[in-house]
C-alpha positions as CSV (number, residue, x, y, z in Angstrom):
1,X,129.5,40.5,14.5
2,X,128.0,37.5,13.1
3,X,127.4,36.1,16.6
4,X,126.2,39.3,17.8
5,X,123.7,39.6,15.2
6,X,122.0,36.3,16.3
7,X,118.1,35.9,15.8
8,X,116.2,38.2,17.6
9,X,113.9,36.9,20.3
10,X,110.4,36.0,19.3
11,X,108.9,39.3,19.6
12,X,105.5,38.3,17.8
13,X,104.9,35.8,20.2
14,X,105.2,38.2,23.1
15,X,103.6,41.0,21.3
16,X,100.7,38.7,20.4
17,X,100.3,37.5,23.8
18,X,100.8,41.1,25.1
19,X,98.3,42.3,22.9
20,X,95.8,39.9,23.7
21,X,96.4,40.4,27.1
22,X,96.9,44.1,27.3
23,X,94.0,45.0,24.7
24,X,91.0,43.2,25.7
25,X,88.8,45.6,24.1
26,X,90.1,44.6,20.8
27,X,89.3,41.0,21.5
28,X,85.6,41.7,22.5
29,X,84.5,42.4,18.8
30,X,85.6,38.9,17.6
31,X,83.8,37.4,20.8
32,X,80.6,38.8,19.8
33,X,79.4,36.1,17.7
34,X,79.4,33.3,20.3
35,X,76.4,34.6,22.2
36,X,74.6,34.8,18.7
37,X,75.3,31.0,18.4
38,X,73.1,29.8,20.9
39,X,70.0,31.8,19.8
40,X,69.8,30.2,16.3
41,X,70.7,26.7,18.3
42,X,67.6,27.5,20.8
43,X,65.5,28.7,17.7
44,X,66.4,25.4,15.9
45,X,65.6,23.1,18.7
46,X,62.4,25.0,19.7
47,X,60.6,24.3,16.3
48,X,61.7,20.8,16.7
49,X,60.0,20.3,20.1
50,X,57.0,22.4,19.0
51,X,56.5,20.4,15.7
52,X,56.2,17.0,17.1
53,X,53.2,18.1,19.4
54,X,51.7,20.3,16.9
55,X,51.6,17.4,14.3
56,X,50.2,15.2,17.0
57,X,47.5,17.8,18.0
58,X,46.6,18.6,14.4
59,X,46.2,14.9,13.2
60,X,44.0,13.9,16.1
61,X,41.2,16.7,15.7
62,X,41.2,16.1,11.9
63,X,40.6,12.3,12.1
64,X,38.0,12.9,14.8
65,X,36.4,15.8,12.8
66,X,36.2,13.7,9.7
67,X,34.6,10.9,11.5
68,X,32.3,13.3,13.1
69,X,31.5,15.0,9.8
70,X,30.7,11.5,8.2
71,X,28.3,10.8,10.8
72,X,26.5,14.3,10.7
73,X,26.4,13.7,6.9
74,X,24.8,10.0,7.4
75,X,22.4,11.1,9.9
76,X,21.6,14.3,7.9
77,X,20.9,12.2,4.7
78,X,19.1,9.5,6.7
79,X,16.8,12.4,8.2
80,X,16.2,13.9,4.8
81,X,15.2,10.5,3.5
82,X,12.8,10.1,6.2
83,X,11.4,13.2,5.7
84,X,11.1,12.7,1.9
85,X,9.4,9.4,2.6
86,X,7.1,10.6,5.2
87,X,6.0,13.5,2.8
88,X,5.6,11.1,0.0
89,X,3.3,8.8,1.9
90,X,-0.5,9.8,1.5
91,X,-1.7,8.3,4.7
92,X,-1.5,9.4,8.5
93,X,-1.8,6.5,10.9
94,X,-4.8,7.4,13.3
95,X,-4.1,7.6,17.0
96,X,-6.6,4.8,17.7
97,X,-4.5,2.4,15.4
98,X,-3.2,-0.8,17.2
99,X,-2.5,-4.4,16.3
100,X,-5.5,-6.4,16.4
101,X,-6.2,-8.9,19.2
102,X,-7.0,-11.5,16.5
103,X,-4.9,-13.5,14.1
104,X,-6.0,-12.0,10.7
105,X,-4.4,-12.8,7.3
106,X,-5.0,-12.5,3.7
107,X,-4.9,-15.5,1.1
108,X,-3.9,-14.6,-2.3
109,X,-6.2,-16.3,-4.7
110,X,-5.1,-16.6,-8.5
111,X,-7.0,-18.9,-11.0
112,X,-8.9,-20.6,-8.2
113,X,-5.8,-21.5,-6.2
114,X,-4.2,-20.0,-3.2
115,X,-0.7,-18.9,-4.1
116,X,0.4,-17.0,-1.0
117,X,-0.5,-15.7,2.4
118,X,0.1,-12.4,3.9
119,X,0.2,-11.9,7.9
120,X,-1.7,-8.7,8.9
121,X,-1.8,-9.1,12.7
122,X,1.4,-7.7,13.9
123,X,0.6,-3.9,13.6
124,X,-2.2,-1.6,13.2
125,X,-1.8,-0.6,9.7
126,X,-0.7,-2.3,6.3
127,X,-0.1,-0.4,3.0
128,X,-0.5,-1.9,-0.4
129,X,1.0,-0.4,-3.6
130,X,3.8,-0.6,-6.2
131,X,6.5,1.2,-4.3
132,X,9.0,-0.3,-2.0
133,X,8.0,1.8,0.8
134,X,4.5,-0.4,1.0
135,X,4.3,-3.4,3.3
136,X,3.3,-5.5,0.4
137,X,4.3,-4.5,-3.0
138,X,1.8,-5.4,-5.8
139,X,3.3,-5.6,-9.5
140,X,0.1,-5.0,-11.3
141,X,0.2,-2.0,-13.5
142,X,-3.3,-1.1,-12.6
143,X,-2.2,-0.7,-9.1
144,X,-1.2,2.8,-7.8
145,X,2.0,3.6,-6.1
146,X,0.1,4.0,-2.7
147,X,-3.1,2.2,-3.3
148,X,-4.9,1.2,-0.2
149,X,-4.4,0.6,3.6
150,X,-5.9,-2.1,5.9
151,X,-6.3,-0.4,9.2
152,X,-7.0,-2.2,12.7
153,X,-8.2,-1.5,16.0
154,X,-7.2,-3.0,19.3
155,X,-10.6,-4.9,19.6
156,X,-10.1,-6.5,16.2
157,X,-12.3,-4.1,14.2
158,X,-10.8,-4.0,10.7
159,X,-11.3,-1.4,7.9
160,X,-10.1,-0.7,4.1
161,X,-9.0,2.5,3.3
162,X,-8.6,3.6,-0.5
163,X,-5.8,6.3,-0.9
164,X,-7.4,7.8,-3.9
165,X,-6.0,5.1,-6.2
166,X,-6.6,5.3,-10.0
167,X,-8.4,2.2,-10.7
168,X,-10.0,1.8,-7.2
169,X,-10.4,-1.1,-4.6
170,X,-13.3,-3.4,-4.2
171,X,-14.7,-5.5,-1.6
172,X,-16.9,-8.5,-2.7
173,X,-17.1,-6.7,-6.1
174,X,-18.4,-3.4,-4.7
175,X,-16.2,-0.6,-5.4
176,X,-15.2,1.1,-2.2
177,X,-15.4,5.0,-1.6
178,X,-11.9,6.8,-1.8
179,X,-10.8,8.2,1.5
180,X,-13.4,6.4,3.7
181,X,-12.9,3.7,6.1
182,X,-15.0,0.9,5.0
183,X,-15.7,-2.1,7.1
184,X,-13.8,-5.3,6.5
185,X,-15.0,-8.8,7.8
186,X,-13.9,-12.2,7.8
187,X,-14.5,-13.7,4.4
188,X,-14.2,-10.6,2.4
189,X,-12.8,-10.7,-1.0
190,X,-10.4,-7.7,-1.9
191,X,-9.4,-6.6,-5.3
192,X,-6.9,-3.9,-5.8
193,X,-7.2,-2.2,-9.4
194,X,-7.9,-4.3,-12.1
195,X,-5.6,-7.2,-11.1
196,X,-6.8,-10.8,-11.6
197,X,-5.5,-11.8,-8.0
198,X,-8.0,-11.8,-5.0
199,X,-7.2,-11.1,-1.5
200,X,-9.4,-13.2,1.0
201,X,-9.5,-11.6,4.4
202,X,-9.2,-14.4,6.8
203,X,-9.5,-14.5,10.6
204,X,-11.3,-16.3,13.6
205,X,-14.5,-18.4,12.2
206,X,-16.7,-16.8,14.8
207,X,-16.3,-13.3,13.5
208,X,-17.5,-14.7,9.8
209,X,-21.0,-13.3,9.2
210,X,-23.7,-15.9,9.1
211,X,-24.3,-17.1,5.5
212,X,-27.9,-16.3,5.7
213,X,-27.0,-12.6,6.6
214,X,-24.7,-12.7,3.6
215,X,-27.2,-13.8,1.2
216,X,-29.9,-11.3,2.5
217,X,-27.5,-8.4,2.2
218,X,-26.3,-9.6,-1.4
219,X,-30.0,-10.1,-2.5
220,X,-30.8,-6.6,-1.0
221,X,-28.0,-4.9,-2.9
222,X,-29.3,-6.4,-6.1
223,X,-32.6,-5.3,-5.6
224,X,-31.8,-1.8,-4.5
225,X,-29.6,-1.4,-7.6
226,X,-32.5,-2.3,-9.9
227,X,-35.4,-0.7,-8.0
228,X,-35.4,2.5,-10.1
229,X,-35.3,0.5,-13.5
230,X,-37.9,-1.6,-12.2
231,X,-40.3,1.1,-11.6
232,X,-39.8,2.8,-14.8
233,X,-40.2,-0.4,-16.9
234,X,-43.4,-1.1,-14.9
235,X,-44.9,2.5,-15.8
236,X,-43.7,2.0,-19.4
237,X,-45.6,-1.4,-19.7
238,X,-48.8,0.2,-18.0
239,X,-48.7,2.9,-20.5
240,X,-48.3,0.7,-23.6
241,X,-50.8,-1.8,-22.3
242,X,-53.4,0.8,-21.6
243,X,-52.9,2.2,-25.1
244,X,-53.4,-1.1,-26.7
245,X,-56.6,-1.6,-24.4
246,X,-55.1,-4.5,-22.4
247,X,-54.3,-4.0,-18.9
248,X,-51.8,-6.8,-18.6
249,X,-52.6,-7.1,-14.8
250,X,-51.3,-3.6,-14.4
251,X,-54.5,-1.4,-15.0
252,X,-55.8,1.2,-13.0
253,X,-58.0,-1.1,-11.1
254,X,-55.5,-3.6,-10.7
255,X,-53.9,-1.8,-7.6
256,X,-57.1,-2.4,-5.6
257,X,-57.5,-5.9,-6.6
258,X,-56.0,-8.8,-4.5
259,X,-52.8,-10.3,-5.7
260,X,-54.4,-13.6,-6.7
261,X,-56.8,-11.6,-8.8
262,X,-54.2,-9.5,-10.5
263,X,-52.2,-12.8,-11.4
264,X,-55.3,-14.0,-13.4
265,X,-55.1,-10.9,-15.5
266,X,-51.9,-11.7,-17.4
267,X,-50.7,-12.8,-20.8
268,X,-50.5,-16.5,-19.7
269,X,-54.3,-16.5,-18.6
270,X,-55.7,-13.9,-21.1
271,X,-58.2,-15.5,-23.3
272,X,-59.0,-12.5,-25.7
273,X,-57.5,-11.9,-29.1
274,X,-53.9,-10.5,-29.0
275,X,-52.5,-7.7,-31.4
276,X,-49.7,-8.4,-33.4
277,X,-47.6,-6.1,-31.2
278,X,-48.6,-8.3,-28.2
279,X,-48.0,-11.4,-30.0
280,X,-44.4,-10.4,-30.7
281,X,-44.1,-9.3,-27.1
282,X,-45.2,-12.8,-26.0
283,X,-42.8,-14.6,-28.2
284,X,-39.9,-12.5,-26.8
285,X,-41.0,-13.2,-23.2
286,X,-41.1,-17.1,-23.9
287,X,-37.6,-17.0,-25.5
288,X,-36.2,-15.0,-22.7
289,X,-38.0,-17.5,-20.1
290,X,-36.4,-20.6,-21.9
291,X,-33.0,-19.0,-21.9
292,X,-33.1,-18.1,-18.4
293,X,-34.4,-21.6,-17.4
294,X,-31.4,-23.2,-19.3
295,X,-29.0,-21.0,-17.8
296,X,-30.3,-21.4,-14.2
297,X,-30.3,-25.2,-14.6
298,X,-26.5,-24.9,-15.8
299,X,-25.6,-22.8,-12.8
300,X,-27.4,-25.2,-10.3
301,X,-25.4,-28.1,-12.0
302,X,-22.2,-26.5,-11.6
303,X,-23.2,-25.6,-7.8
304,X,-24.0,-29.3,-7.1
305,X,-20.8,-30.5,-8.7
306,X,-18.7,-28.1,-6.4
307,X,-20.5,-29.0,-3.3
308,X,-20.0,-33.0,-4.1
309,X,-16.5,-32.1,-3.5
310,X,-17.1,-30.9,0.3
311,X,-16.5,-34.3,1.7
312,X,-13.8,-35.6,-0.5
313,X,-11.7,-32.3,0.0
314,X,-12.5,-32.0,3.7
315,X,-14.0,-28.7,3.0
316,X,-14.5,-26.4,0.0
317,X,-11.6,-23.9,-0.8
318,X,-12.2,-20.1,-0.8
319,X,-12.5,-20.2,-4.6
320,X,-15.1,-22.7,-4.7
321,X,-17.1,-20.9,-2.1
322,X,-16.7,-17.7,-4.1
323,X,-17.9,-19.4,-7.2
324,X,-20.9,-20.8,-5.4
325,X,-21.7,-17.2,-4.2
326,X,-21.2,-16.0,-7.9
327,X,-23.6,-18.3,-9.2
328,X,-26.3,-17.8,-6.7
329,X,-25.9,-14.2,-7.3
330,X,-26.1,-14.5,-11.2
331,X,-29.3,-16.9,-10.4
332,X,-31.0,-14.1,-8.5
333,X,-30.3,-11.7,-11.1
334,X,-31.8,-14.0,-13.9
335,X,-34.7,-14.7,-11.9
336,X,-35.3,-11.1,-11.3
337,X,-35.0,-10.2,-15.2
338,X,-37.1,-13.1,-16.0
339,X,-39.8,-11.9,-13.6
340,X,-39.8,-8.5,-15.2
341,X,-40.0,-9.8,-18.6
342,X,-43.1,-11.8,-17.3
343,X,-45.0,-9.1,-15.7
């Protein structure tokens, strides 16, 4: 019995194999996950494939866009600064502006010595003022931000244009009109504001006006400026002398007389008795005449001393020439004043 009751055959193995082979439908549900596994694997690999080009595509536009934005900002800021600068400059270069055909330059004169030289022949317009936008920056506090412009034509004509400065601009000590092109000639002395520095406009010597013409123009300006006062003083003297009973060479009949006859009837040749008032007037005239003579003699001596240096120096400097012209102008004024006192 014990031998008959041996171990049974492995039914579980046959059953398992039979069940797996005979029941395929029961094995299908466990086989369902395998087709799901490739999908996550594919999905996992796709982002990896797409991430690498995505990062490369996004990095390239970002760098190019940042550089283009920087360039755009730089160009925009530059254009804005140019617009601001153009709007701030109170001068528009005229269409006829051009670099001159001659070599012009400015000599900077301070305390009688040339301390600098400015070239003004490479373009049509040069601006002077206190801001950095100007071609020549002048540091004197009386100089405006945009003070004046030297403007040229192609043929060499030069002009000085005041930009409405506060303290003005002068040529040869004559104040120029603001906003008007004033003729500028070789040898003219320019002064900006109240600065002690003088700017001498230099160029070819053949463009310098003759000395005789300069003296005539200077004397004419002096006489023109004193013409009205001269007429009023003559009328006042005539009325005063007629009231005192002495014509002093300026009576009603003196107009019809010759010049030689009129000169005979003056306080120097009058033989009659002078009143107390006339005596005082004569004394004042004598004192003024003496002072004028001393002053003229001193200025003539100074002119002779300067001209004596012409040969030893090989020519006079612009400052020395300016001093001679200043003395001659002063002498003409003193002579005219002395003449008015005599008559």
